[in-house]
Steps between C-alpha positions, in 0.01 A plus 500: 500500500178339612377557853523130574873499433539801714307335778699179468827695510390686813402166657836342410690790640301492815572129528860551453510772750343284766735211422795727515410641845396169633844355395669798661312432827606143478862579438495746796348241728756238385788739570369547847467127555854453365628768740336309789668178389824681591365593841375148548852352454640747756215437739545125470872541580402709795253256629747212447768679712264567783497155649876506530490833659228380750694195589808707579314752708290224684815395689533853648139620526279206612258745666400650166294212374220743380733662254604156366152397460414828308801443276383128432138622442620759237712233334209265484266770370752580223532141401116467468453842332397493127434862424732796501277668769532195728881481457536865573301450816711212606804701450361773719452234778864398459634842501323576830622183650862559385488849650408352822766230476773747436378708797570187711839451336599865570459434876706179487872570452589125484271455213633793320845351525377160377685408169211308357253779575746762349511298175121472495472872570714566202305280266172660628644847442589403151154351421344814657710727252394285204138498615502871523629547140246248354219661711578833331470331161180329596342820632608678186336236275192514724480883468544469128227238472257691733563833300443328174159351603387829655570735208242568229418321270670195644292525812187421294669176371624421843147537638341292238742216552498546885862595552567646844780704669752291668659549839867632556740309699559738783679464838237470763542680834760739363553649850579165649745412230665841534552431868616146449858390565719507194615162368869541544782459738 
């Protein structure tokens, strides 16, 4: 075999290797994006439910306008968010505001007994459970992607093509959430 053929074979193998690794990275990134699409659906349902929740609570807690403003700000931020990171940040804003809202509800027995509010609470609890499940899948996909682009030799290809590690969808202020009132009756 001539040296030229050997060199061409080595170059062809190197090109196929790079293509395979690049396509693997793209597949992992697409899996992560698909996982976030599931989160996006649940977050959108959550954000759509919030105005009904706020309207019901407003009758009983007119002095809590700051909380209502924060909830609407979070909803607006989510509707304007284009990136996964921005949507995750808007969700964090809403989680904090809902925690505050449910603290108000806990101190108002009339509101806790309101049938509309109880139904909205049930819907929100259902969405939160679904959101927790899809968040686990998203974080698993993110971990798989991040690991794939960090291990040798894929990390070389990832660096060449400027692939970066992605963030996880974590609950912010875990201490606050742990103390928050449970969504229930």
